[in-house]
N, CA, C, O and the ligand as a Tripos MOL2 file, in Angstrom:
@<TRIPOS>MOLECULE
protein
  309   307    78     0     0
PROTEIN
NO_CHARGES

@<TRIPOS>ATOM
      1 N          -4.6110   -3.0360   12.7300 N.3       1 MET1
      2 CA         -4.2520   -3.7690   11.5040 C.3       1 MET1
      3 C          -3.1280   -4.7760   11.7970 C.2       1 MET1
      4 O          -2.1910   -4.4960   12.5440 O.2       1 MET1
      5 N          -3.2580   -5.9180   11.1990 N.am      2 GLU2
      6 CA         -2.2400   -6.9610   11.3940 C.3       2 GLU2
      7 C          -0.8980   -6.5420   10.7960 C.2       2 GLU2
      8 O          -0.8320   -6.1070    9.6460 O.2       2 GLU2
      9 N           0.1470   -6.6740   11.5660 N.am      3 LYS3
     10 CA          1.4790   -6.3470   11.0450 C.3       3 LYS3
     11 C           1.9730   -7.3920   10.0650 C.2       3 LYS3
     12 O           2.8060   -7.1110    9.2030 O.2       3 LYS3
     13 N           1.4560   -8.5890   10.2030 N.am      4 THR4
     14 CA          1.9430   -9.6780    9.3650 C.3       4 THR4
     15 C           1.0350   -9.9570    8.1780 C.2       4 THR4
     16 O           1.1290  -11.0140    7.5530 O.2       4 THR4
     17 N           0.1650   -9.0200    7.8690 N.am      5 GLN5
     18 CA         -0.7290   -9.2390    6.7300 C.3       5 GLN5
     19 C           0.0800   -9.4760    5.4570 C.2       5 GLN5
     20 O           1.0490   -8.7710    5.1770 O.2       5 GLN5
     21 N          -0.3350  -10.4700    4.7020 N.am      6 THR6
     22 CA          0.3550  -10.8150    3.4630 C.3       6 THR6
     23 C          -0.4100  -10.2700    2.2570 C.2       6 THR6
     24 O          -1.5630   -9.8500    2.3550 O.2       6 THR6
     25 N           0.2740  -10.2960    1.1280 N.am      7 ILE7
     26 CA         -0.3650   -9.9100   -0.1250 C.3       7 ILE7
     27 C          -1.5800  -10.8010   -0.3970 C.2       7 ILE7
     28 O          -2.6220  -10.3170   -0.8380 O.2       7 ILE7
     29 N          -1.4430  -12.0930   -0.1350 N.am      8 GLY8
     30 CA         -2.5630  -13.0080   -0.3440 C.3       8 GLY8
     31 C          -3.7490  -12.6340    0.5350 C.2       8 GLY8
     32 O          -4.8960  -12.6820    0.0910 O.2       8 GLY8
     33 N          -3.4720  -12.2590    1.7900 N.am      9 GLY9
     34 CA         -4.5300  -11.8590    2.7090 C.3       9 GLY9
     35 C          -5.1820  -10.5570    2.2690 C.2       9 GLY9
     36 O          -6.3970  -10.3860    2.3700 O.2       9 GLY9
     37 N          -4.3630   -9.6550    1.7850 N.am     10 LEU10
     38 CA         -4.8650   -8.3720    1.2900 C.3      10 LEU10
     39 C          -5.8410   -8.5830    0.1370 C.2      10 LEU10
     40 O          -6.9190   -7.9900    0.1080 O.2      10 LEU10
     41 N          -5.4570   -9.4250   -0.8060 N.am     11 GLU11
     42 CA         -6.3170   -9.6650   -1.9640 C.3      11 GLU11
     43 C          -7.5900  -10.3950   -1.5510 C.2      11 GLU11
     44 O          -8.6710  -10.1190   -2.0720 O.2      11 GLU11
     45 N          -7.4510  -11.3400   -0.6010 N.am     12 ALA12
     46 CA         -8.6160  -12.1010   -0.1390 C.3      12 ALA12
     47 C          -9.6280  -11.1850    0.5520 C.2      12 ALA12
     48 O         -10.8320  -11.4380    0.5080 O.2      12 ALA12
     49 N          -9.1350  -10.1210    1.1900 N.am     13 SER13
     50 CA        -10.0230   -9.2060    1.9090 C.3      13 SER13
     51 C         -10.5600   -8.1090    0.9950 C.2      13 SER13
     52 O         -11.3040   -7.2370    1.4420 O.2      13 SER13
     53 N         -10.1860   -8.1490   -0.2790 N.am     14 GLY14
     54 CA        -10.6780   -7.1540   -1.2330 C.3      14 GLY14
     55 C          -9.9460   -5.8340   -1.1580 C.2      14 GLY14
     56 O         -10.4070   -4.8380   -1.7160 O.2      14 GLY14
     57 N          -8.8030   -5.8070   -0.4700 N.am     15 GLY15
     58 CA         -8.0480   -4.5740   -0.3250 C.3      15 GLY15
     59 C          -7.0950   -4.3310   -1.4750 C.2      15 GLY15
     60 O          -6.8530   -5.2080   -2.3050 O.2      15 GLY15
     61 N          -6.5620   -3.1260   -1.5080 N.am     16 ARG16
     62 CA         -5.5360   -2.7740   -2.4890 C.3      16 ARG16
     63 C          -4.2880   -2.3560   -1.7410 C.2      16 ARG16
     64 O          -4.3360   -1.9420   -0.5830 O.2      16 ARG16
     65 N          -3.1530   -2.4780   -2.4480 N.am     17 LEU17
     66 CA         -1.8670   -2.1470   -1.8420 C.3      17 LEU17
     67 C          -1.5940   -0.6550   -2.0130 C.2      17 LEU17
     68 O          -1.4780   -0.1650   -3.1370 O.2      17 LEU17
     69 N          -1.4920    0.0640   -0.8950 N.am     18 GLY18
     70 CA         -1.2390    1.4970   -0.9340 C.3      18 GLY18
     71 C           0.2000    1.8060   -0.5670 C.2      18 GLY18
     72 O           0.8150    1.1050    0.2370 O.2      18 GLY18
     73 N           0.7290    2.8650   -1.1640 N.am     19 LEU19
     74 CA          2.0890    3.3230   -0.8780 C.3      19 LEU19
     75 C           2.0210    4.7980   -0.4900 C.2      19 LEU19
     76 O           1.5700    5.6360   -1.2700 O.2      19 LEU19
     77 N           2.4750    5.1010    0.7260 N.am     20 LEU20
     78 CA          2.4670    6.4870    1.1930 C.3      20 LEU20
     79 C           3.8860    6.9200    1.5280 C.2      20 LEU20
     80 O           4.6120    6.2270    2.2400 O.2      20 LEU20
     81 N           4.2720    8.0900    0.9950 N.am     21 CYS21
     82 CA          5.5810    8.6520    1.3220 C.3      21 CYS21
     83 C           5.4240    9.5770    2.5290 C.2      21 CYS21
     84 O           4.6150   10.5040    2.5060 O.2      21 CYS21
     85 N           6.1950    9.3210    3.5730 N.am     22 ARG22
     86 CA          6.1270   10.1480    4.7830 C.3      22 ARG22
     87 C           6.7920   11.5060    4.5770 C.2      22 ARG22
     88 O           6.5080   12.4540    5.3090 O.2      22 ARG22
     89 N           7.6680   11.6030    3.5930 N.am     23 ALA23
     90 CA          8.3960   12.8450    3.3700 C.3      23 ALA23
     91 C           7.5710   13.8630    2.5870 C.2      23 ALA23
     92 O           7.5540   15.0440    2.9330 O.2      23 ALA23
     93 N           6.8840   13.4110    1.5310 N.am     24 CYS24
     94 CA          6.1630   14.3700    0.6860 C.3      24 CYS24
     95 C           4.6690   14.0710    0.5890 C.2      24 CYS24
     96 O           3.9460   14.7690   -0.1230 O.2      24 CYS24
     97 N           4.2000   13.0430    1.2960 N.am     25 SER25
     98 CA          2.7740   12.6920    1.3580 C.3      25 SER25
     99 C           2.1920   12.1730    0.0470 C.2      25 SER25
    100 O           0.9720   12.1320   -0.1140 O.2      25 SER25
    101 N           3.0470   11.7790   -0.8850 N.am     26 ARG26
    102 CA          2.5480   11.1990   -2.1240 C.3      26 ARG26
    103 C           1.8710    9.8680   -1.7880 C.2      26 ARG26
    104 O           2.4160    9.0660   -1.0300 O.2      26 ARG26
    105 N           0.6900    9.6360   -2.3500 N.am     27 PHE27
    106 CA         -0.0350    8.3880   -2.1270 C.3      27 PHE27
    107 C          -0.4080    7.7700   -3.4610 C.2      27 PHE27
    108 O          -1.0080    8.4190   -4.3180 O.2      27 PHE27
    109 N          -0.0460    6.5140   -3.6220 N.am     28 ARG28
    110 CA         -0.3460    5.7990   -4.8540 C.3      28 ARG28
    111 C          -0.7600    4.3730   -4.5320 C.2      28 ARG28
    112 O          -0.3980    3.8210   -3.4930 O.2      28 ARG28
    113 N          -1.5280    3.7870   -5.4500 N.am     29 TYR29
    114 CA         -1.7950    2.3520   -5.3560 C.3      29 TYR29
    115 C          -0.7420    1.5970   -6.1430 C.2      29 TYR29
    116 O          -0.2970    2.0350   -7.2040 O.2      29 TYR29
    117 N          -0.3550    0.4570   -5.6000 N.am     30 MET30
    118 CA          0.6030   -0.4200   -6.2700 C.3      30 MET30
    119 C          -0.1570   -1.6260   -6.8190 C.2      30 MET30
    120 O          -1.2220   -1.9840   -6.3160 O.2      30 MET30
    121 N           0.4000   -2.2420   -7.8500 N.am     31 ASN31
    122 CA         -0.1740   -3.4810   -8.3610 C.3      31 ASN31
    123 C           0.2950   -4.6360   -7.4750 C.2      31 ASN31
    124 O           1.4550   -5.0430   -7.5300 O.2      31 ASN31
    125 N          -0.6250   -5.1570   -6.6580 N.am     32 SER32
    126 CA         -0.2310   -6.2120   -5.7120 C.3      32 SER32
    127 C           0.1450   -7.5100   -6.4170 C.2      32 SER32
    128 O           0.7770   -8.3830   -5.8220 O.2      32 SER32
    129 N          -0.2400   -7.6370   -7.6720 N.am     33 ARG33
    130 CA          0.0980   -8.8710   -8.3920 C.3      33 ARG33
    131 C           1.5880   -8.9480   -8.7300 C.2      33 ARG33
    132 O           2.0900   -9.9900   -9.1480 O.2      33 ARG33
    133 N           2.2650   -7.8510   -8.5440 N.am     34 ARG34
    134 CA          3.7290   -7.8790   -8.7530 C.3      34 ARG34
    135 C           4.4270   -8.6510   -7.6460 C.2      34 ARG34
    136 O           5.6000   -9.0040   -7.7700 O.2      34 ARG34
    137 N           3.7010   -8.9130   -6.5590 N.am     35 TYR35
    138 CA          4.3230   -9.5440   -5.3980 C.3      35 TYR35
    139 C           3.7340  -10.9190   -5.1450 C.2      35 TYR35
    140 O           2.6200  -11.2300   -5.5650 O.2      35 TYR35
    141 N           4.5140  -11.7340   -4.4460 N.am     36 LYS36
    142 CA          4.0640  -13.0980   -4.1590 C.3      36 LYS36
    143 C           3.0120  -13.0670   -3.0390 C.2      36 LYS36
    144 O           3.0430  -12.1880   -2.1780 O.2      36 LYS36
    145 N           2.0810  -14.0340   -3.0580 N.am     37 PRO37
    146 CA          1.0110  -14.0610   -2.0430 C.3      37 PRO37
    147 C           1.5180  -14.1350   -0.6050 C.2      37 PRO37
    148 O           0.8340  -13.6790    0.3120 O.2      37 PRO37
    149 N           2.6990  -14.6990   -0.3970 N.am     38 ASP38
    150 CA          3.1770  -14.8390    0.9900 C.3      38 ASP38
    151 C           4.0590  -13.6710    1.4360 C.2      38 ASP38
    152 O           4.6050  -13.6990    2.5390 O.2      38 ASP38
    153 N           4.2040  -12.6520    0.5990 N.am     39 GLU39
    154 CA          4.9960  -11.4910    1.0240 C.3      39 GLU39
    155 C           4.2060  -10.6340    2.0160 C.2      39 GLU39
    156 O           2.9940  -10.4630    1.8830 O.2      39 GLU39
    157 N           4.9160  -10.1030    3.0080 N.am     40 ILE40
    158 CA          4.2850   -9.2820    4.0380 C.3      40 ILE40
    159 C           4.0960   -7.8600    3.4960 C.2      40 ILE40
    160 O           5.0300   -7.2350    2.9940 O.2      40 ILE40
    161 N           2.8690   -7.3770    3.6140 N.am     41 VAL41
    162 CA          2.5410   -6.0600    3.0610 C.3      41 VAL41
    163 C           3.4970   -4.9790    3.5690 C.2      41 VAL41
    164 O           4.0210   -4.1980    2.7740 O.2      41 VAL41
    165 N           3.7280   -4.9250    4.8760 N.am     42 ARG42
    166 CA          4.5710   -3.8610    5.4540 C.3      42 ARG42
    167 C           6.0340   -3.9540    5.0270 C.2      42 ARG42
    168 O           6.7410   -2.9490    4.9650 O.2      42 ARG42
    169 N           6.4750   -5.1810    4.7340 N.am     43 GLU43
    170 CA          7.8830   -5.3820    4.3860 C.3      43 GLU43
    171 C           8.2020   -4.8610    2.9810 C.2      43 GLU43
    172 O           9.3490   -4.5290    2.6840 O.2      43 GLU43
    173 N           7.2020   -4.7930    2.1390 N.am     44 ILE44
    174 CA          7.4250   -4.3640    0.7610 C.3      44 ILE44
    175 C           7.9740   -2.9360    0.7130 C.2      44 ILE44
    176 O           8.7310   -2.5880   -0.1930 O.2      44 ILE44
    177 N           7.5940   -2.1220    1.6800 N.am     45 ALA45
    178 CA          8.0650   -0.7330    1.7210 C.3      45 ALA45
    179 C           9.5910   -0.6520    1.7690 C.2      45 ALA45
    180 O          10.1820    0.3010    1.2610 O.2      45 ALA45
    181 N          10.2200   -1.6450    2.3740 N.am     46 LYS46
    182 CA         11.6830   -1.6170    2.5190 C.3      46 LYS46
    183 C          12.4020   -1.7210    1.1870 C.2      46 LYS46
    184 O          13.5780   -1.3740    1.0790 O.2      46 LYS46
    185 N          11.6920   -2.2020    0.1700 N.am     47 THR47
    186 CA         12.3140   -2.3750   -1.1420 C.3      47 THR47
    187 C          12.0260   -1.1860   -2.0570 C.2      47 THR47
    188 O          12.4620   -1.1620   -3.2080 O.2      47 THR47
    189 N          11.2850   -0.1930   -1.5370 N.am     48 LEU48
    190 CA         10.8090    0.8920   -2.3980 C.3      48 LEU48
    191 C          11.3100    2.2590   -1.9510 C.2      48 LEU48
    192 O          11.6520    2.4660   -0.7870 O.2      48 LEU48
    193 N          11.3450    3.1790   -2.8960 N.am     49 THR49
    194 CA         11.5710    4.5870   -2.5770 C.3      49 THR49
    195 C          10.4710    5.3900   -3.2640 C.2      49 THR49
    196 O           9.8080    4.8950   -4.1760 O.2      49 THR49
    197 N          10.2850    6.6190   -2.8240 N.am     50 CYS50
    198 CA          9.2550    7.4730   -3.4100 C.3      50 CYS50
    199 C           9.6630    7.8810   -4.8180 C.2      50 CYS50
    200 O          10.7910    8.3170   -5.0470 O.2      50 CYS50
    201 N           8.7320    7.7360   -5.7610 N.am     51 ALA51
    202 CA          9.0310    8.0790   -7.1560 C.3      51 ALA51
    203 C           9.1340    9.5830   -7.3540 C.2      51 ALA51
    204 O           9.6950   10.0370   -8.3520 O.2      51 ALA51
    205 N           8.6080   10.3540   -6.4280 N.am     52 ARG52
    206 CA          8.6610   11.8100   -6.5740 C.3      52 ARG52
    207 C           9.8730   12.4140   -5.8910 C.2      52 ARG52
    208 O          10.6210   13.1770   -6.5030 O.2      52 ARG52
    209 N          10.0720   12.0690   -4.6010 N.am     53 CYS53
    210 CA         11.1390   12.7520   -3.8610 C.3      53 CYS53
    211 C          12.3050   11.8300   -3.5020 C.2      53 CYS53
    212 O          13.2670   12.2590   -2.8650 O.2      53 CYS53
    213 N          12.2180   10.5640   -3.9120 N.am     54 SER54
    214 CA         13.2900    9.5810   -3.6930 C.3      54 SER54
    215 C          13.5060    9.2070   -2.2300 C.2      54 SER54
    216 O          14.4800    8.5280   -1.9070 O.2      54 SER54
    217 N          12.6150    9.6390   -1.3450 N.am     55 SER55
    218 CA         12.7400    9.2980    0.0670 C.3      55 SER55
    219 C          12.5580    7.7930    0.2810 C.2      55 SER55
    220 O          11.8130    7.1340   -0.4440 O.2      55 SER55
    221 N          13.2440    7.2730    1.2770 N.am     56 GLU56
    222 CA         13.0550    5.8670    1.6560 C.3      56 GLU56
    223 C          12.0230    5.7290    2.7690 C.2      56 GLU56
    224 O          11.6980    4.6120    3.1710 O.2      56 GLU56
    225 N          11.5080    6.8350    3.2680 N.am     57 THR57
    226 CA         10.5300    6.7720    4.3490 C.3      57 THR57
    227 C           9.1220    6.5880    3.7760 C.2      57 THR57
    228 O           8.2430    7.4360    3.9280 O.2      57 THR57
    229 N           8.9490    5.4480    3.1140 N.am     58 VAL58
    230 CA          7.6490    5.1130    2.5460 C.3      58 VAL58
    231 C           7.0270    3.9690    3.3380 C.2      58 VAL58
    232 O           7.7270    3.1720    3.9620 O.2      58 VAL58
    233 N           5.7120    3.9050    3.3000 N.am     59 GLU59
    234 CA          4.9750    2.8350    3.9740 C.3      59 GLU59
    235 C           4.0740    2.1450    2.9670 C.2      59 GLU59
    236 O           3.4820    2.7890    2.1010 O.2      59 GLU59
    237 N           3.9770    0.8370    3.0870 N.am     60 THR60
    238 CA          2.9960    0.0900    2.2870 C.3      60 THR60
    239 C           1.9840   -0.5120    3.2440 C.2      60 THR60
    240 O           2.3410   -0.9960    4.3190 O.2      60 THR60
    241 N           0.7330   -0.4800    2.8520 N.am     61 PHE61
    242 CA         -0.3280   -0.9530    3.7330 C.3      61 PHE61
    243 C          -1.5610   -1.2930    2.9040 C.2      61 PHE61
    244 O          -1.6750   -0.9250    1.7350 O.2      61 PHE61
    245 N          -2.4770   -2.0090    3.5510 N.am     62 ALA62
    246 CA         -3.7270   -2.3770    2.8870 C.3      62 ALA62
    247 C          -4.6910   -1.2020    2.9160 C.2      62 ALA62
    248 O          -4.8440   -0.5330    3.9380 O.2      62 ALA62
    249 N          -5.3360   -0.9620    1.7870 N.am     63 VAL63
    250 CA         -6.3360    0.1010    1.6980 C.3      63 VAL63
    251 C          -7.6770   -0.5390    1.3530 C.2      63 VAL63
    252 O          -7.7550   -1.4150    0.4910 O.2      63 VAL63
    253 N          -8.7200   -0.0970    2.0280 N.am     64 GLN64
    254 CA        -10.0690   -0.5870    1.7530 C.3      64 GLN64
    255 C         -10.9330    0.5660    1.2430 C.2      64 GLN64
    256 O         -10.6280    1.7360    1.4730 O.2      64 GLN64
    257 N         -11.9920    0.2230    0.5630 N.am     65 ARG65
    258 CA        -12.9660    1.2360    0.1360 C.3      65 ARG65
    259 C         -13.5120    1.9700    1.3490 C.2      65 ARG65
    260 O         -13.6030    1.4100    2.4410 O.2      65 ARG65
    261 N         -13.8700    3.2210    1.1470 N.am     66 ASP66
    262 CA        -14.5270    3.9790    2.1970 C.3      66 ASP66
    263 C         -15.8700    3.3140    2.5080 C.2      66 ASP66
    264 O         -16.6820    3.0910    1.6090 O.2      66 ASP66
    265 N         -16.0950    3.0020    3.7750 N.am     67 GLU67
    266 CA        -17.3050    2.2660    4.1430 C.3      67 GLU67
    267 C         -18.5750    3.0330    3.8340 C.2      67 GLU67
    268 O         -19.5920    2.4310    3.4900 O.2      67 GLU67
    269 N         -18.5320    4.3480    3.9500 N.am     68 LYS68
    270 CA        -19.7380    5.1510    3.7380 C.3      68 LYS68
    271 C         -20.0070    5.4130    2.2590 C.2      68 LYS68
    272 O         -21.1390    5.2830    1.7930 O.2      68 LYS68
    273 N         -18.9610    5.7810    1.5290 N.am     69 THR69
    274 CA        -19.1720    6.1990    0.1390 C.3      69 THR69
    275 C         -18.9630    5.0720   -0.8670 C.2      69 THR69
    276 O         -19.4510    5.1530   -1.9940 O.2      69 THR69
    277 N         -18.2410    4.0160   -0.4690 N.am     70 GLY70
    278 CA        -17.9420    2.9430   -1.4070 C.3      70 GLY70
    279 C         -16.8120    3.2740   -2.3600 C.2      70 GLY70
    280 O         -16.4820    2.4740   -3.2350 O.2      70 GLY70
    281 N         -16.2120    4.4560   -2.1980 N.am     71 PHE71
    282 CA        -15.1110    4.8700   -3.0810 C.3      71 PHE71
    283 C         -13.7560    4.5110   -2.4890 C.2      71 PHE71
    284 O         -13.5860    4.4150   -1.2740 O.2      71 PHE71
    285 N         -12.8090    4.3200   -3.3830 N.am     72 TRP72
    286 CA        -11.4320    4.1400   -2.9410 C.3      72 TRP72
    287 C         -10.8350    5.5120   -2.6340 C.2      72 TRP72
    288 O         -11.1210    6.4800   -3.3390 O.2      72 TRP72
    289 N         -10.0140    5.6070   -1.5970 N.am     73 PRO73
    290 CA         -9.3250    6.8760   -1.3420 C.3      73 PRO73
    291 C          -8.5340    7.2900   -2.6030 C.2      73 PRO73
    292 O          -7.9240    6.4500   -3.2640 O.2      73 PRO73
    293 N          -8.5570    8.5590   -2.9110 N.am     74 ALA74
    294 CA         -7.9140    9.0500   -4.1380 C.3      74 ALA74
    295 C          -6.3980    9.1140   -3.9920 C.2      74 ALA74
    296 O          -5.8630    9.4050   -2.9220 O.2      74 ALA74
    297 N          -5.7350    8.8360   -5.0950 N.am     75 GLU75
    298 CA         -4.2820    9.0360   -5.1230 C.3      75 GLU75
    299 C          -4.0100   10.5290   -5.0670 C.2      75 GLU75
    300 O          -4.7980   11.3280   -5.5740 O.2      75 GLU75
    301 N          -2.9150   10.9010   -4.4610 N.am     76 HIS76
    302 CA         -2.5640   12.3090   -4.4210 C.3      76 HIS76
    303 C          -1.0660   12.4960   -4.2370 C.2      76 HIS76
    304 O          -0.3520   11.5610   -3.8750 O.2      76 HIS76
    305 N          -0.6070   13.6890   -4.4850 N.am     77 GLY77
    306 CA          0.7960   14.0110   -4.2900 C.3      77 GLY77
    307 C           1.6160   13.7970   -5.5460 C.2      77 GLY77
    308 O           2.8250   14.0270   -5.5400 O.2      77 GLY77
    309 ZN          8.0610   11.4100   -1.4680 Zn       78 ZN78
@<TRIPOS>BOND
     1     1     2 1
     2     2     3 1
     3     3     4 2
     4     3     5 am
     5     5     6 1
     6     6     7 1
     7     7     8 2
     8     7     9 am
     9     9    10 1
    10    10    11 1
    11    11    12 2
    12    11    13 am
    13    13    14 1
    14    14    15 1
    15    15    16 2
    16    15    17 am
    17    17    18 1
    18    18    19 1
    19    19    20 2
    20    19    21 am
    21    21    22 1
    22    22    23 1
    23    23    24 2
    24    23    25 am
    25    25    26 1
    26    26    27 1
    27    27    28 2
    28    27    29 am
    29    29    30 1
    30    30    31 1
    31    31    32 2
    32    31    33 am
    33    33    34 1
    34    34    35 1
    35    35    36 2
    36    35    37 am
    37    37    38 1
    38    38    39 1
    39    39    40 2
    40    39    41 am
    41    41    42 1
    42    42    43 1
    43    43    44 2
    44    43    45 am
    45    45    46 1
    46    46    47 1
    47    47    48 2
    48    47    49 am
    49    49    50 1
    50    50    51 1
    51    51    52 2
    52    51    53 am
    53    53    54 1
    54    54    55 1
    55    55    56 2
    56    55    57 am
    57    57    58 1
    58    58    59 1
    59    59    60 2
    60    59    61 am
    61    61    62 1
    62    62    63 1
    63    63    64 2
    64    63    65 am
    65    65    66 1
    66    66    67 1
    67    67    68 2
    68    67    69 am
    69    69    70 1
    70    70    71 1
    71    71    72 2
    72    71    73 am
    73    73    74 1
    74    74    75 1
    75    75    76 2
    76    75    77 am
    77    77    78 1
    78    78    79 1
    79    79    80 2
    80    79    81 am
    81    81    82 1
    82    82    83 1
    83    83    84 2
    84    83    85 am
    85    85    86 1
    86    86    87 1
    87    87    88 2
    88    87    89 am
    89    89    90 1
    90    90    91 1
    91    91    92 2
    92    91    93 am
    93    93    94 1
    94    94    95 1
    95    95    96 2
    96    95    97 am
    97    97    98 1
    98    98    99 1
    99    99   100 2
   100    99   101 am
   101   101   102 1
   102   102   103 1
   103   103   104 2
   104   103   105 am
   105   105   106 1
   106   106   107 1
   107   107   108 2
   108   107   109 am
   109   109   110 1
   110   110   111 1
   111   111   112 2
   112   111   113 am
   113   113   114 1
   114   114   115 1
   115   115   116 2
   116   115   117 am
   117   117   118 1
   118   118   119 1
   119   119   120 2
   120   119   121 am
   121   121   122 1
   122   122   123 1
   123   123   124 2
   124   123   125 am
   125   125   126 1
   126   126   127 1
   127   127   128 2
   128   127   129 am
   129   129   130 1
   130   130   131 1
   131   131   132 2
   132   131   133 am
   133   133   134 1
   134   134   135 1
   135   135   136 2
   136   135   137 am
   137   137   138 1
   138   138   139 1
   139   139   140 2
   140   139   141 am
   141   141   142 1
   142   142   143 1
   143   143   144 2
   144   143   145 am
   145   145   146 1
   146   146   147 1
   147   147   148 2
   148   147   149 am
   149   149   150 1
   150   150   151 1
   151   151   152 2
   152   151   153 am
   153   153   154 1
   154   154   155 1
   155   155   156 2
   156   155   157 am
   157   157   158 1
   158   158   159 1
   159   159   160 2
   160   159   161 am
   161   161   162 1
   162   162   163 1
   163   163   164 2
   164   163   165 am
   165   165   166 1
   166   166   167 1
   167   167   168 2
   168   167   169 am
   169   169   170 1
   170   170   171 1
   171   171   172 2
   172   171   173 am
   173   173   174 1
   174   174   175 1
   175   175   176 2
   176   175   177 am
   177   177   178 1
   178   178   179 1
   179   179   180 2
   180   179   181 am
   181   181   182 1
   182   182   183 1
   183   183   184 2
   184   183   185 am
   185   185   186 1
   186   186   187 1
   187   187   188 2
   188   187   189 am
   189   189   190 1
   190   190   191 1
   191   191   192 2
   192   191   193 am
   193   193   194 1
   194   194   195 1
   195   195   196 2
   196   195   197 am
   197   197   198 1
   198   198   199 1
   199   199   200 2
   200   199   201 am
   201   201   202 1
   202   202   203 1
   203   203   204 2
   204   203   205 am
   205   205   206 1
   206   206   207 1
   207   207   208 2
   208   207   209 am
   209   209   210 1
   210   210   211 1
   211   211   212 2
   212   211   213 am
   213   213   214 1
   214   214   215 1
   215   215   216 2
   216   215   217 am
   217   217   218 1
   218   218   219 1
   219   219   220 2
   220   219   221 am
   221   221   222 1
   222   222   223 1
   223   223   224 2
   224   223   225 am
   225   225   226 1
   226   226   227 1
   227   227   228 2
   228   227   229 am
   229   229   230 1
   230   230   231 1
   231   231   232 2
   232   231   233 am
   233   233   234 1
   234   234   235 1
   235   235   236 2
   236   235   237 am
   237   237   238 1
   238   238   239 1
   239   239   240 2
   240   239   241 am
   241   241   242 1
   242   242   243 1
   243   243   244 2
   244   243   245 am
   245   245   246 1
   246   246   247 1
   247   247   248 2
   248   247   249 am
   249   249   250 1
   250   250   251 1
   251   251   252 2
   252   251   253 am
   253   253   254 1
   254   254   255 1
   255   255   256 2
   256   255   257 am
   257   257   258 1
   258   258   259 1
   259   259   260 2
   260   259   261 am
   261   261   262 1
   262   262   263 1
   263   263   264 2
   264   263   265 am
   265   265   266 1
   266   266   267 1
   267   267   268 2
   268   267   269 am
   269   269   270 1
   270   270   271 1
   271   271   272 2
   272   271   273 am
   273   273   274 1
   274   274   275 1
   275   275   276 2
   276   275   277 am
   277   277   278 1
   278   278   279 1
   279   279   280 2
   280   279   281 am
   281   281   282 1
   282   282   283 1
   283   283   284 2
   284   283   285 am
   285   285   286 1
   286   286   287 1
   287   287   288 2
   288   287   289 am
   289   289   290 1
   290   290   291 1
   291   291   292 2
   292   291   293 am
   293   293   294 1
   294   294   295 1
   295   295   296 2
   296   295   297 am
   297   297   298 1
   298   298   299 1
   299   299   300 2
   300   299   301 am
   301   301   302 1
   302   302   303 1
   303   303   304 2
   304   303   305 am
   305   305   306 1
   306   306   307 1
   307   307   308 2
@<TRIPOS>SUBSTRUCTURE
     1 MET1         2 RESIDUE 1 A MET
     2 GLU2         6 RESIDUE 1 A GLU
     3 LYS3        10 RESIDUE 1 A LYS
     4 THR4        14 RESIDUE 1 A THR
     5 GLN5        18 RESIDUE 1 A GLN
     6 THR6        22 RESIDUE 1 A THR
     7 ILE7        26 RESIDUE 1 A ILE
     8 GLY8        30 RESIDUE 1 A GLY
     9 GLY9        34 RESIDUE 1 A GLY
    10 LEU10       38 RESIDUE 1 A LEU
    11 GLU11       42 RESIDUE 1 A GLU
    12 ALA12       46 RESIDUE 1 A ALA
    13 SER13       50 RESIDUE 1 A SER
    14 GLY14       54 RESIDUE 1 A GLY
    15 GLY15       58 RESIDUE 1 A GLY
    16 ARG16       62 RESIDUE 1 A ARG
    17 LEU17       66 RESIDUE 1 A LEU
    18 GLY18       70 RESIDUE 1 A GLY
    19 LEU19       74 RESIDUE 1 A LEU
    20 LEU20       78 RESIDUE 1 A LEU
    21 CYS21       82 RESIDUE 1 A CYS
    22 ARG22       86 RESIDUE 1 A ARG
    23 ALA23       90 RESIDUE 1 A ALA
    24 CYS24       94 RESIDUE 1 A CYS
    25 SER25       98 RESIDUE 1 A SER
    26 ARG26      102 RESIDUE 1 A ARG
    27 PHE27      106 RESIDUE 1 A PHE
    28 ARG28      110 RESIDUE 1 A ARG
    29 TYR29      114 RESIDUE 1 A TYR
    30 MET30      118 RESIDUE 1 A MET
    31 ASN31      122 RESIDUE 1 A ASN
    32 SER32      126 RESIDUE 1 A SER
    33 ARG33      130 RESIDUE 1 A ARG
    34 ARG34      134 RESIDUE 1 A ARG
    35 TYR35      138 RESIDUE 1 A TYR
    36 LYS36      142 RESIDUE 1 A LYS
    37 PRO37      146 RESIDUE 1 A PRO
    38 ASP38      150 RESIDUE 1 A ASP
    39 GLU39      154 RESIDUE 1 A GLU
    40 ILE40      158 RESIDUE 1 A ILE
    41 VAL41      162 RESIDUE 1 A VAL
    42 ARG42      166 RESIDUE 1 A ARG
    43 GLU43      170 RESIDUE 1 A GLU
    44 ILE44      174 RESIDUE 1 A ILE
    45 ALA45      178 RESIDUE 1 A ALA
    46 LYS46      182 RESIDUE 1 A LYS
    47 THR47      186 RESIDUE 1 A THR
    48 LEU48      190 RESIDUE 1 A LEU
    49 THR49      194 RESIDUE 1 A THR
    50 CYS50      198 RESIDUE 1 A CYS
    51 ALA51      202 RESIDUE 1 A ALA
    52 ARG52      206 RESIDUE 1 A ARG
    53 CYS53      210 RESIDUE 1 A CYS
    54 SER54      214 RESIDUE 1 A SER
    55 SER55      218 RESIDUE 1 A SER
    56 GLU56      222 RESIDUE 1 A GLU
    57 THR57      226 RESIDUE 1 A THR
    58 VAL58      230 RESIDUE 1 A VAL
    59 GLU59      234 RESIDUE 1 A GLU
    60 THR60      238 RESIDUE 1 A THR
    61 PHE61      242 RESIDUE 1 A PHE
    62 ALA62      246 RESIDUE 1 A ALA
    63 VAL63      250 RESIDUE 1 A VAL
    64 GLN64      254 RESIDUE 1 A GLN
    65 ARG65      258 RESIDUE 1 A ARG
    66 ASP66      262 RESIDUE 1 A ASP
    67 GLU67      266 RESIDUE 1 A GLU
    68 LYS68      270 RESIDUE 1 A LYS
    69 THR69      274 RESIDUE 1 A THR
    70 GLY70      278 RESIDUE 1 A GLY
    71 PHE71      282 RESIDUE 1 A PHE
    72 TRP72      286 RESIDUE 1 A TRP
    73 PRO73      290 RESIDUE 1 A PRO
    74 ALA74      294 RESIDUE 1 A ALA
    75 GLU75      298 RESIDUE 1 A GLU
    76 HIS76      302 RESIDUE 1 A HIS
    77 GLY77      306 RESIDUE 1 A GLY
    78 ZN78       309 GROUP 0 **** ****
């Protein structure tokens, strides 16, 4: 995956913005429209903390539909 992927690139590829907490494994989708098209997907994590455990060890990344099932990975945690 490209480290420099932008929000604009994510939307163009049909992806959604995912947020994963490394501390408690909470996974949620974020509204990518809250961010500017030229913002780097990975950099957004630096501005966020986990809503459940308040950890700063969160990651933001592009999520795509499951190729086999056509479903989006489920939110959890
Ligand atoms: Zn957490």
